[in-house]
ROBAGU-157813 format. One record per residue: residue in three letters; x, y, z of N, C-alpha, C, O, CB in turn. Coordinates in pm, whole numbers, plus 50000, padded with zeros to 5 digits. Each point is the difference from the previous one (the first is absolute). Glycine has a CB too. Example, Ala and Ser with C-alpha at 12.3 -4.5 7.8 and 13.67 -1.06 7.14 Angstrom:
# residues 2
Ala513194943150780499115011950000500905012050000501044999850066497074988550059Ser501545022249803500825011950006499235010950073500515011150017500674982649768
END
This chain:
# residues 273
Unk500984989649976498785010750009500995008350037500844999150089496754991049980Unk502045023849792500955011750065498955009750026498874999149953503474998049918Unk498045012050203499475010450117500065016049879500844996749917500604987750389Unk498115028949659500075005849974500565010550105499774999250121498894989349718Unk502295023850086500575006150094499855008250041500325002150117500544990949841Unk498555016349960499505011850010498405007349926499784997949881502965000750151Unk496415008450039499185003249935499925015449976500795006550067498334972450004Unk500065028049846499475008749995498695004650019499064996449929502545000449986Unk498255013950211498285005649982500005000750122500994998050071497624991949737Unk499995013850241498925003050103499254999849958500095000249877500505008950231Unk498094990349950498515000949979499905018649996500475009450065498634962850091Unk500225026449751499425015150002498955002749896500094992349904502125015750174Unk496815001149915498975004249912500655009349888499575001749886498634996250308Unk502865007449859500535012449869501475000950001500514989350033497455027549993Unk502744991149954501145005749980501124987850047499834989449940499085037150094Unk502044973850053500284987950023499464989550037499145002750083501965007949928Unk499004971949957499614993850028499344993149885500245003049883500025007750317Unk498854979249839499044993549890498794993050058499854996550117502144999549739Unk497035002250027499024995150089499074985249902499085001849921500765028550224Unk500704958049889499724992249955500445000049855499255000949903499254998250274Unk503264999349821500385001749849499884985549958500034990450078501705030949932Unk498104978049843499844986849962500424999149867499694992249911498575003750239Unk502765016749855501164997949810501085008950031499905005850109498134993449661Unk502935003250164501345004949984500664998849878499954989549936500145006250271Unk500635015549749500915000049896501115012850001499655011050043498374975949828Unk503325011050079500655010549976499435004449816499794993549898502524997950319Unk497645021049817499755011649863501525003549967500675009050051496805004950028Unk502964975749815501525005549970499365013049897499744991949911502214981050096Unk497795034649959500055015250006500485007050060500655009949967498134988149986Unk500974997350160500135010450130501164995050109500865007650045496404998249936Unk502584978550057500834993150079499214997750119500384991950085501675017149819Unk496495000050113499255000250103499454981750010499584993849902499755037350059Unk500784963250172498544992150053499005006550010499895010750060501064977050055Unk498105005649817498224998450006499594993450051500504988849987499155015549873Unk499144997150235499874991450109498165003349968499545011450005503264990750201Unk496394986249763498385001949985500104998750129500864993850062497934997349719Unk499865017850278499265002350116498584993749936499315006449921502115017150196Unk498184961249935498484997649973499445006350103499065006649956500974972349933Unk500125022850255499385000550090499064987650052500204988549963500225034049962Unk498894980150134499264987750064498385002550032499324990050020503095003850095Unk496985018649889498384999349930499835011849902500535011149993498274978850231Unk500165002949694500105016549919498465006950059499625011749991501934980049720Unk497924999250336498535010550085500695008550144499385010050038498274967249902Unk503615018650136500255005750088500625014249997499955003949884499984974350169Unk500705032050035500725009049986501654996149933500815006549935497435003350263Unk501744974949860501764994649938499924999249850501054996149948499624986550257Unk498395020049719499305000649855501245010049962500784997449909496084999650112Unk503235013950054500865010449932501484997650010500875007949964497375008250083Unk501994970150015501214997749964500694994949925501234998850007498405004050114Unk499514992749782500684996149846500545011149909499575011049966498774971050029Unk502845010649979501075015249942500784988649917499694988149994500835035750243Unk500734983449692501194997849986500785009250102499675011250040499854981149723Unk501864998350276501095002350061500785006749953500004994749889499724990450186Unk501225025249914501445000349902501104995950130499825001950120499515021849660Unk501264973050185501124999750160501335006449878499845000949878499324968750356Unk501965033849834501315007549887500544988049966500364999449882500495024250223Unk499354965149971500784987849919499424988250100499425000850108503195012349788Unk497824974450013499354987250080501094995350104500794991149967497714999949819Unk501535013550310500744991550136499565009750126499625011650011502864977549852Unk497804998750235499185006550147500745010750042499875001250122499284977649977Unk501715031149843500015016450033499275006449910500115012249997502014988550091Unk497054993049825499265008149905498965009650082499824996250115500454984549697Unk498935032550144498925004950053498955002449877500204998849879501235011450326Unk497414993549864499115006849898500285012449925500445009150070498184981250062Unk501245011949753500525012249938498615006149943499805012249996502824978549938Unk496565000850029498535002649949499184989749995500374989150045500375026249834Unk497944986450064498504994150007499355006849940499855012249999500124979450180Unk499454997049747499235000549844498604995150045499774995050110502374998049706Unk496685009650057499134988550035499115005850124500555007050084501274973149833Unk496825016850091499084996550114499104992450005499914991849908500455023850127Unk498694984350071499144991149992498655004549933499385010150035501834980650158Unk498425001449713498615010349895499784991549890500684990249969500075036450058Unk498124978349909499784995549872500125010249868499644998349883498944986150258Unk501945024449911500225015449927501554993649899500764990450015498165033550248Unk501024985349653501484994949896501355002550073500135010350067498704997349699Unk501924985550226501284998150098499834994650132500975000150076499855018149819Unk497984976650146500054997550161499714984149958499854996149884499075029550281Unk501064967349938500244986450010498724992250117500065003450118502935003249819Unk496004983950021499344995050106500484988950079499934999250123498515009249760Unk502124981950027500524987450090501384995549890499934990249926497214998850206Unk503965019149874501044994949930500924986750055500104995750115499795029049814Unk500724970749949500584983450036501245001749970500724996650094497444987849847Unk502665021149929500895001149977500655012649909499255007849941500144969750125Unk501765023649929500565010649899501414993249965500744992050057498035031550049Unk501234983749772501465001749931500425012549897499195006949938500584967850078Unk501415026549981500585013349939500584994249883500354988350013500205026150197Unk499664991849661500444998349882501625001650010500644993149921497015014949976Unk503025000050189501065007650006500405013849886501025005549960499544970450151Unk498305025249873499735015649896499135006550063499495008849931500734983849843Unk499375006750335499065008350053498595001449997499185009150005502524997949968Unk498314978150017498334991750001499904995550107501054995250044498664996649752Unk499005007450298499974988550045498294998950017499145008849991503564990950122Unk497204987249913498404998049943499764988950153500874992550043499145008349589Unk498725000750423499354993150075498874993350005499095005549937502005005750118Unk498664979749993498844989649963499305002450107500705000850101500304980849771Unk497345020750152499025000350050498754993849972499125003849924502085011250110Unk498884970550071499024992850004498195003850020499114993349947503224995950124Unk497465020950001498795006349998499995006849886499144993649940500605007750282Unk500645008149696499645003849899500284994349874499935005949893500055009250238Unk500364972049889500994991549879500565006649891499624997049886499084985550148Unk502345028349990500215007049928501944999450055500334996250112496605017449844Unk504014990649944500965005050003500635016949977500055006749897499624968850064Unk500695027150153500115015149986501655004250013500914994950064496465008650053Unk502605007149799501835003249967500025013350035499215009349980501474975849806Unk500675013850285500605014050009501365001449980500814991449964497615012950178Unk501755008349887501785004549970500324999950143499325001050102500835017149669Unk501294980150201500764998150111500035009450083500154996950118500954991049775Unk498765025950074499675009950072498125000950093499405008150070502815002249721Unk497594978850162498614997650088498355008449911498834999850038503235001650240Unk498565005049600498515003249944499884991549949500854991449979498855027549992Unk498804981449986498764990049967500354998549856500215011449957497734996250215Unk502234982449723500134995949869498654997549962499285007849937502974983250082Unk497424996450028498254998149910499944985250077500944995850067499035017849612Unk499084980950308499424989850016499294985749874499475000849889500405020350309Unk500324972949849499724989249877499644986850042500604992750078501005018449789Unk497064986250052499734987850055498164998150057499155007249947503894993950125Unk496694991950002498455003150029499454986850023500654991149945499065029949907Unk499124974950225499874986350017499444991349866499465007349917500184999950338Unk500404981549718499964991549887500684988149975500784995050081498805023049858Unk500134977149946500754985049997501015005349841501144995549991496324981050142Unk502095031449770500635002249860501545006650024500365008850079497054995649800Unk503154989850047502045008049981499505016250051499215007949948502314977249746Unk499235015750418499835015550022499545003250106500245011050050499464992549761Unk499434986050254499415006450143500194985850073500564990149953497355031249973Unk501264980650244501074993250077498974995950122499095006950047503405007849876Unk497894972850111498814993850093501015001050130500554989850041497734990649782Unk501915030950232500944998550165501254998949941500514988950011497944996750167Unk502395025849743501314997549998501154997550108499695005250107499455005549728Unk501804984450168501015000150103501205004049984500265011950017498704973850043Unk502135004449900501505003649999499875006349842499164997049916502234981450269Unk499515029549805500675009049869501134999749977500775005150080498035008249942Unk501754979649841501495004949972499655011249913498885001349953502584976150059Unk499755032549963500215009849926501324998349931501024994150035497545019050106Unk501104994649737501425005649919499885010849938498925005550021501754975349935Unk500225026349954499545008949892499045000249938499225009649992502324990849993Unk498334987049949499264994549892498674998150035499124999849915502744990150004Unk497905008650210498434993850044500124992850187500825001050091498604989249576Unk499365003450318499874997050142499154983949961499254997649906500595032950237Unk500634960449969499494990450024499415000350077500525005250099500524987449831Unk497495002550087499154999950145499414984049964499804992249906499265039150154Unk500844970250081499424983450076498345007050010499535010650041503114976350172Unk496915003049735498265004849999499644983450048499924989149944499525034249804Unk500404982450399499824992550079498834990449997499974987750014501285028350076Unk497784993249889498634990349981499804995749874499484988949995499385022050166Unk501364993649745499974997249873501264982549957500074994749889499195040150082Unk501504960750155500804993649992500954999149878500274989449943498265003150208Unk502015021149809501064999649900501055014150037500125007150101498054979449697Unk502495013450065500805013850036499865005649857499854993349898502094999750306Unk498135024749812499685004349895501205012350012500315007850089496874982849887Unk503465006049842500895013449957499575011949938499695000149881501664984950095Unk498615023850087499605016349938501135006149959501174996650022497035008250128Unk501265007149773500925006249992499655014150124498954998950062501594989449653Unk500235022450312499835009050064498825009850007499585005850100502474988649873Unk497525006349902498865006649984498664985650011499065000749922502465023249904Unk498524968150241498814986450000499374989549888499164991049995500245025250153Unk501604991249762499604988449874500554987049984501094997249950498685020649938Unk499404975050155500314982849996500994999749905500285008849917497414980450130Unk502984996049978501164997849905500214979050008500234990749922501275042150152Unk498234969450065500234982750013498904995750138499825004150115503354995349796Unk496514994450036498934994650130500774981549994500484993949905496305026050038Unk503044975950207501204987350002499104990350095499445007550080503325007049908Unk496994976350029499264989650103498364998849999499145006949946502904999050208Unk497934986049903498524995250007500094994250146501094998850055498324994849671Unk499345002750341499694990150084500054989549991499294993849921499895016750119Unk502184981050083499874985750007501674999550031500715009850018496904982049798Unk502784995150184501134993950047501134997049968501054998750063497654997249991Unk500885002849795501134999349884500755011349985499815010750057498904975649823Unk502235010850034501635008849975499405011449962499024996649934502864986449971Unk498175029450101499915016550015498315001850012499365008849943503094999149884Unk496904979850276498675009650042500345000650128500984996250065497044997649784Unk500735012950183499975005950170498994999650066498925002149945502345011750015Unk498804983550164498815001650092500225012750122500544998650110499014972949844Unk499925039849994500045010150095501805004750001500605000450108496904988050048Unk503135014749728501535003350060499935015650042499035007650006502424974249822Unk500165020850204499785008850128500955012849944499555010949964500124968150260Unk501335018249776501265004249979500635001049885499464992449919500565000850256Unk501115014049767500474993849856501205013450002499825011850032497484974149804Unk504035006750113501335005050027500624998049877499884989749934500245005850304Unk500665015749726500544997249814501625000150067500325007750090497585010349676Unk503054972050171500985000649966500875009649913499495009349937499574973250126Unk502475014349937500585009749896499694993249882500215006949900501665003350228Unk497544973849840499365000649875499044998249948499814993149900501465004950098Unk497975008250065498654999149977499164989050034499214997749909501485015049944Unk499204980850233499384981150053499535010250092500595009550052501104962249926Unk496805023250032499315002850103499944992050135499904987949982499105020849835Unk501024993750262499924992350159498745000950067499905009150082502384996449961Unk496834987649941498575001750054499844990750132500404988350003498615016649746Unk500395001450354499654991250117498184996449964499025007449991503165006250216Unk497994973249781498314994149957499694996650140500234988750042499864998549695Unk499445021050331499194999450126499114987250056500084992650098499905030549830Unk498984978349938499274988650031500214986849994499384991350062499605022549895Unk502344984149929500204987149963501364998350107500674989949983498195009649731Unk501455007450364501604998250089500884996049946500534989550036498765006150128Unk501115011249734501445000149883500635014849997499745010150065499104971249750Unk502045016150086500605011549965500174993349825500464989549956500935021550328Unk498074999249663500714996649842500875011349932500195011250049497704974749902Unk502505010449956501275008549927499445001849861499904989749933502294999850198Unk497455021649816499344996549888500945009249890500315011150043497044983150080Unk503055002949764501155007749863499255014249963498785000049987502064974249865Unk499735034650136499365013049912498884997049916499225008649960502945000950022Unk497764978849993498735001649903498774992450075498864999749955502685000649807Unk498814994750335499104990050110499874990850015499294996450093499905012249907Unk501234985149943500604979850014500294998950109500905007250042500264986749769Unk498314998350264500944998850146501024986649989499884988149972497945022750193Unk503074997149870501644995550037500164983750055500254988649960500245038850129Unk499214979250011499854985150139498895008050092499345010249981503734977150060Unk497065001750085499115002350103500324992150114500564989050000497815016649846Unk501185001950259500264990350126499185000550111500025010650063502054990749884Unk497284990650089499084998050129498394994049913499804997349881501615027550312Unk498144975149866498534990849970498845004850137500385004850106501214968949770Unk496955023450087499375006250120499864983850126500034988149968498255036849841Unk501604980350308500534995050104500795002850116499894995750115499704996049735Unk501485018850083500655007450129501554997949959500755008450050497254985850163Unk502644995749699500984993549981500935007549865499585001649886498964976550232Unk502585025149926500585008550098499255011050023499915001750121502084991149826Unk497165019349960499485012150057498514993750041499564988949972501935031349875Unk497974989250219498465000250068499625016149927500585009850048499784973650247Unk498945018149622499265014049948501685007750002500225007450097496524993750040Unk504184997549778501355009649960498905015549949499035000149923503354974949950Unk498205035850198499935011149961500645006149904499435005849908500034993050262Unk501905000449847501255007149855501074991849973500664996450097499225027549966Unk500404972849844501234994849947501015013249961499635011349968498994965849935Unk502415019350106500975014449998501654988549926500434989750052498215032250264Unk501854984449567500824991549925501445008150099500115011550043498264982349652Unk502594994250313501265007750022501314999349908500084990449923499035006550294Unk501875012349785500755000849898500614992749975500675001149897499265013150119Unk500194972050083500834985749953499254989749945500564989149987500905013950183Unk497034998749786499154989849939499274991550099499364989849973502185010049842Unk498635005850308498994994450103498815012250023499825010449936502244973350197Unk497225010949984498695010250069499644997150075500194989250055499065016749824Unk499995004050159499335001050151498374997349985499275002849905502645016850184Unk497774973550048498325003149976499395001450097499784991350084500024997949756Unk499735025450161499304997850132498024990850052498785000249984503245025849998Unk498374971950039499284989550129498915004350065500165005450110501834987349947Unk496915006149899498945011150076499294988950124500065003350118499135015649621Unk500334971850231499384988450145501074999250056500015005450110498314978249810Unk503115009250030501134996450059500735010750099500794997350090499314988249706Unk499445026550166500705009750088501574999049992500794999450094497204999250062Unk502295001549708501534999849975500585007549869499265007849940500594969850179Unk501195020649846500175003049877501514986449957500914996250073497915036849963Unk500884963549836500934990849969500725005049908499675008049912499174975350145Unk502635009749974500924999949894500674989849905500654991150056499475023850084Unk499824985149715500084988349901501385004949958500375011749992496994981949919Unk503284996150065501104999649831499325000649890498825000449965502774984650107Unk499655014949872499294999749839499164988149959499065000049921502955011950002Unk498614975450163499674982349980498924995950090499724988650037502745004749916Unk496855020750083499044998850074499844991750132499154992250043500295013149750Unk501494998750244500504989050201499875014650087500425011449982502334963849963Unk496745020450120499705008050092501165007250094500474991050068497524994649907Unk502485023350047501315000950057499935010950115501055006050024500104986749749Unk497875010050290499755011550092498244999650030499094998249919503275018049969Unk497614985650219498525007250069500355013650075501065000650062497794974849993Unk500045038449941500325010250025498504997750113499044993449959502745020149796Unk498194993150393498944999950079499875016050040500955007749987499384965750095Unk498515030149962499855012150052500385004450107499115003450078499594994749818Unk502665003350144500715008750123501065007549970501054996149949498424988450190Unk500255025949891501265010049978500065007050131499194999050092500585005649646Unk501685005150255500545009850088498615010449928499435000149891503974994350157Unk496445014750101499145014049994500215005149915500915007450038498954997050134Unk499974997949714500425014349883500255012450134499665000150118498234993949599Unk502815015250200500775009050045498545015550047499955006950102502914980349706Unk496185012850067498555006250040499044992650147499085006350052500884998549645Unk500444981850349499244994850098500685003550128499345002750100499764979549755Unk501995017850143501025003650122499935015849992500155005350111501684972549875Unk497975031749901499645013850056498444998150069499865006250106501725008149691Unk497344978850161499035000050023499894996250169499305005850083500274990549649Unk501114995350283500044996350123500415010950113499575002550112500844976149772Unk500735027150026500935010650136498865011850042499805006650102503174992749776Unk496354999749983498865011750021498865000250092499645008750079500854992949717Unk498924984250171498864999050048500624985050147500064988549956498015022649742Unk502164990350398500744991450048499004988150096500494990750065501625029849916Unk496314982750008498764993550027499644990249915499124991750024500265026550066Unk501424982749786499374991849903500374980750068499574990349936500935034549815
END
């Protein structure tokens, strides 16, 4: 077992701190770490905590330098955000499973546009979840429709991949997607308890796992590593698995870490916590 050494953050409704952070990415255009705060209840005052926090760098000593987006249904607002991705040229895309849309922002937080909407036709979504971005377009996990979609940044459909099932390239409630340097897509096939790797055209290259929880039970994300291996976050087993390129498990991380710098400051300020 491997135990995490350090953490970033503390609970907070605004400014420094996070409220139910669900995804993060580095914006290569600015070098900032972006953290997506989903909050815990859309109907309570805590719904106001929905936002994207911008940290000056991705390390434990980073501090929040800006925020953008907020809770709501108006342009530039988010109701139930799930994931975000940056294309490295100054565009950031955020999926929202409540409105079944993807909202596009600039690196400076300005609202650029909203694409999609509820439906089953290409370009429409049913509870969009994970997202991967590059300068030419975005890959969106269309979770409720058991598929992935490739779209331009203007929302024009390019490719639809997948259908409901257990076969190669099929899905049951897929959740997150990440792309590697060769354009392959690493997909957490949540409902099938497995991960799949698709080539840039959407053909399944390999898969690991099967319904029943071995080695995963409801995997929520897959991240390729530079050495050819990958890590998988395991929602139900509450851990992160590390595999080498031969699909051999070489490590497991559990959720224990030293208190973050922000947490130490908060305890020093409020010693009754």
